[in-house]
Structures are given as structure tokens and as C-alpha cells.
N, C-alpha and C positions, 0 to 999 in steps of 0.2 A: 056424108063422104066429103063434101066440099068443105064443110066446117073443119073437119079433121085435117084436110090438106092445108087450110089457112093456118091452123094452129102449128103444123109442122114447119111451114115456111118461116113464121114468126120465130119459132124456137131456134131454127138454123141461123137466122140473122142475128139474134141476140147472142148466140154462142160465138159467132165470128167476131162480134164487137168486143166481147169479153177477152177473147184470145189476143186480139190486136192490142188492147190496153195492157194486158199482161206482158206482151213482148216489148212495148215501149218502156214499161217500168223497169224491166231487166236490162235493157240496152239503151241507157241515156245517151251514150256517145253517138248514137244514131241520129241525135238531134243535130242541127247545124251548129258549129262551133267557130270561135275566132281563130284566125291563123296563129301558129306558135310564135310567141314573142309579142303578140298584140294584146291590148287590154280589152276585156269583154265588157261592152257597154250595156247599160240597162235599157229595156224596151221604152219606146217613146210614149206608149199609152199606159194606162193605169193597171194593166194586167200583170200578175205575178210572173217574175222571170223564170224561165225553165231552169231546173237544177243543173249545175256545172261542176267540174273538177277544180281543187285548190292547188296552186303552184307551190314549189318548194321554197321560193324566195320572192321577195318583192323589192324592187329598186325604186327608191324615192329620189327623184332628181332635185337639183338645186331650186328649181322653180316650183317645187311642191307636187309635181305630177307623179303618179304611181304607175309602175308597170310590174305586173305579176308574171312570174316565169315558172313553167312547169318543172324545170330542173335547175339545180344550182349552177351548173355549167353555163346555161343560157343567161342566168342572172349575173354571173361574174363578168360576162362579156359586156353587159350593159352597165356594169358598176364603174362609173367614171368619176373624175375629180369633182369634189363637192357633193357627191351623192351618198346615199345611205343604203346599205344592203340589209334588208330586214328578213330574218328567217321566219318562215311560216310553219316549219316543222323540223324535227331532228333530221340533220343531214350529215352525210359522210363524204369525204373527198379522198379519192385514191391518190391524189397528187397534192404537193404542197401548194397552198394558195399564195401567190406572190402579189404583194401590194406595193404600188408606187403612186405617189401623188397623195393628196389630202382626202381621205375617205373615212367613212364611219361604218362600223358593223354593229347592228342592233340584234342582240341574241334573241330578244323577244321571248325569253323563257325557254328557248330551245337549245339543243346541243349541236355544236359544230365539231365533228370528229375527224381528225386526220389519220389516215391509214398508211401513210408512207412518209417517214421522216417527220419534219416539222409540219404542224397544222397550218400556221401562218408565217409568212416571211415578209418583213418590211425592208425594202431595199432603198426607198427614197420617199420623201414626203412624210406625212403623218397619218398613222392609223389610230382611230379612236374606237374603242370597244365599249359599248354600253348595253344596258338591258332595260327596255321600257316597261317591263312587267313589274308587278308588285305581288309577292316578293320577287326580287331579282334572282331567278333560278337558272338562267341561261349559263351554258358551259362551253369552254373551249377545251377539248380533250384530245388525247392521242399523242401529239408531239409538241404542244405548246407553241410559243411565239419566239421567233428569232428576229432581232433587230440588227440590221447591217449598219456599217458606218454611213453617216449622212441621213439615216432614217430615224423616225421618232415614233414611239408607241405610247398611247395614253389609255390607261384602264380606268373607266369611270364606274362600271358596274358589271355584274355577272361573276362567274367563276372561271378561273383557269385551274383545272383540276384533272387528276388521273392521267398526268402526262409522264412519260419516261424518256430520258435522254442521258447522254454522258455528262454534260455540263449544262446547267440552267434548264432543268426539265420544265419549269413553268415558263420562264422568260429568259432568253439568252440575249445579252446586249454586247455587240462587238465593239471594237475600238471605234470611237467617233459616233456611236449610237446614243440615243436618248430614250429614257423610259420614265414616264410620269404616271404616278398612281394616285388618283384622288378618291377612289372608291373601289368596290369590288373585293373579291377574295381570291388569293392564290393559295391553294391548299391541296394536300394529299398528292403531291408530285414527288417523283423519285429520281435522283441523279446517281448514276454509278460513279461519278467523279465528284465535281464540286457544284455547289449551288443547287440544292434541291428545289427551292422556289424560284430564285433569281440568281443569275450569274452575270456580274458586271466585269468586263475586261478593263484593263488599264486604258485610260483615255475616254471611257464611256461616262455617262452621267445618269443618276437616278434621283428623282425627286418624289417624295411620298408625303402627301398631306392628309391622307385618309385611307380607309380600306384595311385589309388584314392579309398578312402572310403567315399562315399557321399550318401546323401538322405536316410539314414537308420533311423529306429525308435525303441525306447524301451519304455516300460511302466514305468520302475523304474529308472535305471541309465545307463549311457553310451549309448546314442543313436547311436554313431559311433563305439567307442571302449570302453569297460570296461577293465581296465588294473590293475590286482592285481599282475601280473608278471612283468618281466623286459621288457623295451621298448627301442629300438634304432632306431633313425630316421635320415635320411640323404637325400641328393639330393632333387629331386622335389616331394617327398612324400606329398600327400595332403589328409587331413582328415577334411572335412567341410560339412556344410549344413545337419548335422545330428541333430535329435531332440529327446527330451523326453517330451511328452505331449505338443508339440508345441513349447517348449523352446529350444534354441540352446544348444546342449551338444554333443560335438564331441569326444574328447578323455578324458575320465574320469579316472584320476589317483587315485587309492585307497590310503588310508592313508599310508605315509611313502615311497611311490614309487617315483622314479626319472627317468627322460628320459635322455638317453645318446644321445646328438645331435652332429652331425658332418657335418657342412656345409649344414644345412637344408635350402632350399630355397622355398620349397612349403609351403602352408598355412596349419597350424594345430591349431585347436581350443582346448583350455585347460579348463577342469573343475576339481576342487578338492573339497574334503569335507571342507577344510578350506584354507585360504590364506597361502602362504609361497613358499619356493623354490620348483620348479618342474622339472628343467632341468639344465644340465651342458653341456658346449661345445660351439659350434658356430651355430648360426641360425639367420635367418631374418624373418621367417614366423610364429612365434608363436603369437597367438592372444588369448584374453580371450573370452570364450563362454558367459560370463555374462557381461553386460555393467556396472555392479557394480565394476568390477575389471579391472585393467590395467596390462599389462605384463611389468615387469621392469627387466633389461633395454630393451627398445624396439629397434628393428632394429639395433642391434649391431653385428658387424662381428668379434669382438675379443672373445676369449674364456672367458666366464663368467658363472655365475650362474643365471638362469632365475627364477623369482618369480612372483606369482600373488599377487598384492597389491591392496587394495581398492582404487578406484578412489576418490580423495579428496572431502569432503563435501563442497558444495557451498551454498546451501540454505536449509531451513527447513520450514515445514508447520505443524501446529497443528490444529486438529479437535476435538472439545469437545462436547460430548453427555452426558449431566448430567444424572447420575443414581440415585441420591438422592439429598435431599435438602442440600444447602450449607449455613452455618451459619458463622457469624463473628468469631466464635471460631474454625471453621473447620481448621484442619491442611492442608497445601497445598498439602501434599503427598496424601491425600485422593482423590484429583482431578485426580490422575493417573488412577483411575478406569474407568473414562469416557473419557480419553484422548488418542488420537492416534497421534503420532508424526512421520512424514515421512520426509526423506531428499532427496535432489536431488544432485547427484555428478557432477563432472566436465564433464562427458560424457552426461549429460542431462537425465540420468537414475536414477531410485530410488536407494538411498543409502541403503546399507545392514542394515536392522533394528537391527540385532543382534550386529552390531558393533557401533551402535549409542547410546550414552548416553546423558541424559539431566537432567537438574534440573529446578525446578520451583521457582519463586521469584516474589515479588511485585515490581512495578516500583520504581525507585529511589526516596527516600523521603517519600514513603508510608510505614507506620509501620504495619498496620493491615487491615484486611478485614472490609468493612463497608456495611451496608444495602444498597442494590441497585446494580447497575452494577459495576463490578470490573475488571480491566485489570490484567491478569496474564502473566508474562514474562517467555518464554521458552528459555533457553540457551542450545543448543545442541553442543556436541563435537564429532568429528569424530575420527576414529582410529588413525589418524596421529596427533591428537591434534588440528586440524582445528575446528573453532567454527562458528556457525551461530545462529541467534536469531530471534524469532518471538513472537507473543503474541496471546492470546485469551481472551474472556470475559466470566465471570460467573455472574449469578444473585444471589446475596446473600440476604437471607431472615432472618428476626429476629426470633429467636427461640420462640416457643409458650409454654405456661405453660401446663403441662400435669397433674400434681397433686401437692398437698402441704401436709406438715406435720408440726405439731406444738409441740414445747417442752416448758413446763411451769415450771419454778423453782420459787416457791412461797417463797419469802423472806420477804415480807411485810404483815402486817395484813390487811385483806380485810374485810370490813363491808358491810352490806346489802345496805347501802346508798352511797357506794363508787362509783366513776365514773369508767367506763370501762378502762379509761386511766391509772388507777393505775396498771393495769395488764401488760402494755406495757413494762415496764422496766425489767420484769422477763420473758417476752415471746419472743420466737424465732420462726418465721415462715419461713420454708425452702420450696422453690419452686423447683420442678423437671421439667426440660425443655427438649424438644424433641431433643436438640443437645447433650444430654448426660451429661450436666452440672447441678449442683445444686447451687442455688443462694439464699441468704437471702433476704427476702422481707421486705419492709417498709410499712408504712401506706399511703404513697403518692408515685407517680412515681418518684419524685425528691429524696425522701428518699431511695427508692430502688436503684436508680442509684448511689447515694452516697455510699451505702453499697456494691454494686457489682462492681462499677467502670466502668460500661458499659452503655453508654448513650442510647442504643437501647432497654434496658429492662425497660418496663413500667408497669409491673405487680405489684400490691400492694394488701394488705389485709385489710379487714374491720372486726370489731368485732361486734357481736350481742348477745344479751342475757339480762336477767334481774337478777341482783344480789339479788334483794329483793325476788325473787321467789325460794329461796334455800329450800331444803328439807334435814333434818338431818345434817345441817351444811355444805352442798356442793351444788354447782350449776354448770351446764354445760353451758359454753360459746362457741360460734361457731366463728371460724376464716374462712373467705371466701375470695378466690382470683380466678378470672376467673370463671370457672365452677366447681371448687373444693372447698371442705370445710374440716375442721378438728375440732374436739371437744377438749375443754380444761376443765378440772375439777378444780374448784376453791373452796378452803375451806373458808367458811364465818364465821367470828367471831362476837360475841355480843359486843356492846359497854359496857364497865365496867365504871360505874360512881360512884365516891366516893363523898358523900354529903359534906365531909369536904372541897372539892374543889369548892363548889358552893358559890358564893358571897351572903352573907346575910347582910342586912342593917337595922338599926333602922328606925322607922317611926314616923312622927309628924302629927297628925290629928286635924283639927278644927271641932268642933261639928256642925253638920247640924241639921236642924229640923227633927224630926221623927227618927225612928229606922234606923240604918245604920250598914254596915259590912265593916271591913277592908279588902281591896283587898290584896291577897298574893303577887301581883306584887310590893306592897309598900315595902316588905321585901326582895323579890327575883326578882329584875328587869330583870335579864337575866338568863334564865334556859337553860341547855343543851337540845338539841333536844331529844324528847321522854320522858322528865321528867316534871311532874306537881307537884305543892305544895299546901298544905292546911294550914290554920292558925287557931289556937285555943288558948284560954287563958291558961297560964301555971297553973296547979293545978285544972283545970276544969272551968266550966262556959262558957258563950257564949259571943260573941261580939255583943253589942247592944248599948243602951243608957248609955254610960259610963260617969261617972263624971270626972271632970278634974283631971288629975293626971298622974302618970307613971305606966305602966303595963309591965309585962313580958309575951311574947307570944311564943308559940311553933310552929315551921314550920315543917310539916311532908311532906316527899317526896315520890312519887311513880312513876313507869314507865308506859307508855301507852302500851308497847308491850314487854312482857317478852321474846318473841322469839328473839328479836333483841337487847334488852337492859338488862343489869344486874346492879342492884343497890347495893352498899355497903355503910356502915356507917349508922348512925341513924338520928333522928330528930335534928334540930337546934333550938336555941332560939334567940330572939331579943327583943328590948325595944320599947314599944308603948307609945307615949306622947299625951295626950288629953288635949285641953284647949279651953276656950271661949274667944271671943273678941268683942269689939265694938269700933267704931272709928268716930270722928268728926274732919275734917281737914280743915283749911283755911289758906291761905297765899296770899299776894298781887301779887307776881310774878308767881304764878301758880305752884311752886315747893316747897314742904315742906319736912323737915326731922325732925323726932321726935321719941322719945321712950316712949312706954306706958307699964305699968305693967298689963299683962292680967291675967285673972283668971287661976289659975294653977301655978302662979309664974314664968311664962316664959316671959322674956323680948323679944321684937321684934321690929325691925326698919322697918318703912314703907317709901316708896318713891312714891309720886304722880307726874307723868310726863304728861305735856300737850304739844302736838307737833302739829304745823301747817302743814297740809297735803294738802293745797289747790292745789298745783301744781301736786300732785300725784293722786288726785281723781277728776274726772270730776264733774262739778257743777250739783247738782241734780235739777230736775224740781220741783218747789215749787208751792203751791196753790195761786190763785189770782194774784196779781201783785207783789208778794214777789220775791226778787232777792238775791241769795246767793253770798256773797262776801268773805267768809272765812270758811274753813273747818278745824277742829282740832280734835285730838284724845286724849282720857284720858286713861292713863295706871296706874295701881297700882301694885307695885312690893314689894315682901317680901324677902329681901336679895337676889335678883336676880331671885326669883321664881315669876312668874306672877300670881297674884290673880285675879280670874275671878268672884268670888261670895263673897258677904259680908252679914253678918247677920244683919247689920244696915247701913242705908244710910250715905253718907259723903257729906259735903258742899264744893262746889268748887267756888272760887272767881277768875275771870280772868279779865285782863285789856282790856278796849275798847278804842282804840285811832285811830288816822289817819282818814280814810274815815268815820268810824262809830262815831266819837267823837260828832257830833251834830245831829245824826239821831236816829230815833225811831227804835230800832232793836228788832228782835224776835229770839229766840233760838229754834232750832229743833234737835232732836236725829234721826240720820239716821239709817234706818233698810233696810233689803233686799227688794228692790223694793218699798220703800216708806219712809215717815218721820213722826215723832211724835213731836208735839210742846211740849216744856219743859217750865214749869213755872219758870220764872226768875224775878229778881228785878234789877233795875238800881240804882247804887250808884255812881253818878258822872261818872268817867271814868271806873268804874268796873261793871261787870255783875256777879250776884251771883245766883247760882242754887244748888239744892240738887239732888243727884243720888245715887242709889245702884248698877247701872250698870257700870262696869268699862271695860276697854278694848273695848271702844265704841267710834264711831265718832259722832261729833256734827257739826252743821253749824250755822253761824250767818248771818241773812238776814234782809233786810229792805224793806218797801212797796214802789215800784217805780211807782205806778199807776198814780198819779197826774202829774208827770213830763211828762209822755207820752201824757196825754190828752192835756196839755199846748202846747206841740210841735205840735200835730196834728192841734190844733186851729190856731196857727200862720201860718202854711202852707196853710190851707184852706183860711184864710183871704187874704193872699198874692195872691192866685190864683183868688179870686173874684175881687179884686181891679184891677188886671192886665187885666182881661177880660173886665171890664167896660171901661177902658181907650181905649182899642182896638176898641170897638164899636163906641165910640164918634168920634174917628179919622176917621173911615170908612165913617160915614154919612157926616162928614164935607167935605170930599174929594170925595164923590161919583160922583158928576156931572163932575168933572174933570177927574175922572177915566173912566166914560162912553164915553167921547169924544175921548179917545185914543183907543177905541175898533173899529174894522173894521165894516163898514156899510153893512147891508144885501142887496143884489141885489134884484130888483123887479122880 
């Protein structure tokens, strides 16, 4: 029993000891600790120190003493001039850490993250950032570093990364501020304005002898560095792979700024507002951010001035998108509105458009644009005077007529019966075309082309209207071309006719049987249009059965249309001669000339003409067995005037000879569609007949009926005799002929 009790007590004591040890292990803070802000010293004896907590930062003072602080805020209070703040772990600051005086920040492989505005702000003195670890992986993140005027910032190691700000996301240097970079890396920072890695305002200074500024971005300018202040570069300093909107832009030098280079071997990309000198000194690592530019002189080790120059133009391309119609009259410069010209430089990149100039011309030997497809030559010139040529095609159309206008200067008298052509000499029709030019139109395409000198203009005008339809002395005529028209007002004048200008002739009349009237045409054979005449005996009386003699007649004129004709002058007079005549003519050769004294005392010469027209007139078909052998005409002329009617018959005597000399002939007078036998007598070789019809054709015929009968009788007799002889011969030789025929088989 006692043994069991001892065992129970020992078990309880051991259990309590184990519980106490477990409690001490879980709660080390229960051990005695140094006051906050004090350094924890090691035990004076050789025993192991009790476990303790690690502070966020340590401050190393100028004398080399160390003080570890549980929080960054306590360490910052102890961070004085000449001391170094060493990060013991990744820390974050809810406020911007403001630095003044000469201090050092050792990232010690850890991250200092700012969570409100800038991470670090240097207002005075010099802040040096380094990283004592290897590799140097410490970072300044969140808001980057801002250097105020009078302050200085030196980056020796570590990273300034993953910072975002409007300008200078990695490092922002104000006017009068200084930034020196001997090592470390500024990368992956983003500026919504300028200077993704570093932004240097005017009057600031940046010296870089080592380190990298890479992979930073900006929305406006200076993806790596925006430098409006002074810049000095040397050693292996590298500024590369920085962008603005995806395009390379590493170190952007503001206008007028220059880089002081001294033995620069690292790669630095350069961007400037315009080409020109950007650095002086010695360097081998300058490159152009833009493939449009080259660095000149490249890779030189002697002290020179470095410049950005455009890479030479090598080729050019033209793309034309027509924005409006092109006409043969279009100036080539108008084509620029639809033309895009791009060049390719020696680097195979696009040539800078602002430095590219070009002119447009037609191919050699071509003087002007023509309707249809035309080649346009583009000659481009680069900034250095280098030239490249290409061409493009344009489709040229003929301008179309949009409207016309007519100008009429009436210089000639226009009458109601004038042709519209009389207006043409005083008429000008102008066409307005959609290429902006006005051209004079003609009445045919060829006339228009002759007027305009342009073979592609085919518009022409026509005139329509009726000059006879005038009202109050004017009429409207319409000129039409294409779908346009213009009105022309024409003044219409009346024909003024002076009777003194009308030809009036005397007349000679032969009395006819019964009452008759003298035609006015006998005195006025040709009257002007619109004028008629009337004839009356002078002193009164009427024209009727006048006795032979000489009379004075009065010719009175009047117009048919007073709207269009005006008559001036009075009546005219002429002489009318009236006579009677009778005639008997005979002559052996058929032609007679003689003079008779007719009643009225007027001598007159008559000519009787008999003309053979057998060859000119086809032989008429005569009755019975009559056959026509000769056709002749009889004409009677009175001093050249043909007489068609006589008041008494005439006797005609013609010679009958040759074929008709021994034949019984009959005379016929030919009429339209028939013939009439004429009574005639035969006197030897002459045929005598009387006629009052002159200007008439006659034919001489004979009866050919007996000759035909005799010929038919002879032919019939010959046929009968021949037939009889043939029959006799046949019967005489019939038996012999039968023997020669083949016998019929049984």
C-alpha cells in the first residue's frame, strides 16, 4: 500500500514537471526580455542564451554599434545622420518615409514597401541605398523614391521595382535634386505620365556609372528615363527594354539636353523630340530607340559628338484611295488628298513621314491626264537628299455637264421666216461642268472640241423654237444641251418691201376667143415673198375683149400678212400690147422664115421647126397592118418663145424619100395613149397636111399586111412539098426497111 502511494506521488511530480516545461516552451515571452529599443546582451556565463524575438530593423550607428528594433517605426526614430538602417525582414510603411541628412539604407535582401504615396522621400542630405546580400535581391516597392531640390539619392544595389506613380515611378528627381546610380536595378515600374523608371525635371542632375534601368513603362514619354535635367553616363550603365505604349523608348532627352558620356560601354537607347546631337564624349553603347534613326557615329571610341540621324530612305510606297472624281483638268496636287506615301529606310523600318517629301508628276512624255486609267509618278526625297520613286494609278473620268447659260447679242435683223441658224453667229452657249470649268459649247461635238481644245468634251447644244410664232415682235428660242436648257429672247422684224424694187415688165398678148384677163404675172414675173399684185387699166375700165393696140395698165401691190411684211411705195405702171394674127406657111424643106404684118401694126418673125425624133420615141402600136417608120415633131416659135396655140391653122409640107418614096403612106398625130389619122395629100416626094396643133408629134406609116401574107404562104407551101416527098420515099423503101427489123420469136 505504501509502495503504491510512493509510486503515485512520484508520478504526480513528474507530470507537473512535464506540464511546466511544455508551458515554458509555448510562451517564451514569459521569459525576462530587454526593454523596447534596447539591445539584448548575451549571458555572461557560458550557458546558451534563451530564445528571443527578431526586430524588423537594425540601426548601425557611425561608431559601429548595433541596435535592433522590433518595429520599423522605432528603428526610423533611431536612424540618425551617418547611421545605416538595416532591414531584418520584409516591412511595409503606411506613410512616406522622409529622409534628411546623410543616411544609408541596407535592404539586406528584404523589401521595403510603401503603401501611401512615395515609399521614400529625400528632402535634404544624401540617401544611399545598398544591399549587403548576395545576390542583391532587396527591393523598394510601392511608390518609389522622390528626391526634392537640395537632396541627393545614391543607388548602389538592390531593386527599385513594382512602383506606380504619375511621373518617375521608380525615381522622381525635382528641380535641384541629384540622383547617382552606381549599381542596382530600376525595373518593372509604371508611370501614367512620364518617366517609367526615372523622371528628371529641369535643373536636376543624373549620373549613372553602373546598374540597369530596364523593363519600365510610361504612358506618355520616357519609358525608362525622362531627362529634362543633366545626364552623365559612363561605365557599364545600361538603359534598355523600356517602352511607351509598346514602342521602345529608353532614355528620352528633352529638347536642348545633352548627355555627357565618358567611356560608356553599356547599352543605352536614345529618344529625342527631333533628330540631332544628343551626347558628347566617348561611348560604344548608344543605340536609337526608333528604327527610323541611326546613331552617328556608331561604335566610335574617340571623343566625338553623337547624333540621331534618319536612316537613309531606300524605297517608297504609294497607296491611293480616291476621295472625289478625277478629271483631265484636275491638278495633280489634288490627288494628295487621297494619297498615302510611306517610305522604308535602310533598317527595313518605316521612314519618318515628317521627314519625307514628295512630288507628283506624269510619266515622261505624257503632257496631261486623259480619260481612263492614268499612271502618276511619285518621287520621294529623304532628309539626306536620297530619292526613291514609285507610281500609282488613277481613273480619270470626263467631266459631265451640269448646266448651261446662253448669251445672245443680236446684231443682225431677224425675220419671222429666218432660219434658226441666223442666230448662231450672235449666240454664245456656255456649259458649266462638274470639274469646275466653264466651256463654250458648239452645235456638234466636233465644234465643241474645236472651241474648248479638249477632245473628251462631247457636249453640244441644239436650238428649238418657231420664229414665226412671235408676239409683239419677240420670240423665245430654247438652247438645250444634255438635260439643261436656256432661253433666248429674239427680236423679230417685219420685211420692208419697196415697190420701186419690184421688177415690172411690159406684156404682149395675142387675142384669144372669148373674154380674157391679163395675168399679173405677165407684168410681175417674180414677186417678193408675202407680196401679191393686181392689174387694172390705167384711168379705169376693165380688162376684157380689147381691140388691137397699146394700153397702159396699173399694177397695185399688197401684202398677205401685215404682221410680218411692211409695204412702202405706190402702184407701178406697164404697157400692154394687144394684136391679132393669122398664118399660112409652106416650105419644101420643112423650115420657113418670114415676116408678116399683124393687125395692130406689130411685125413678128415666125419659125417652123420639123425634127425627126424616131430614135428618141418608141414606135407606137398602130391599127391594122400599119407600121410606123418615122416619127417627127412640129414646133412653132415666135422669137424664141414657143407658140402652143394658133387662131388659124397652118399648112405643112414635108419631103417623103428613102424607104417611103414608092409606098402608100398614112400620117398620124400622136396623142397620150393613142393616135389620130391626119388628112394628107401626096405630091410626088412631098406630103402635105394642115394643122392648128403645134408642139406636136406625128408619125409616117405604111400598110405592111400583104407582105406578111405572102411570106406566110411561101413558108406553108415549102412545108407541104417537103412532107409529100418524105412520104413517097418512105413507101418506096418500106419493104427494105422491114427486112432490117428483128423478127419476133414464136
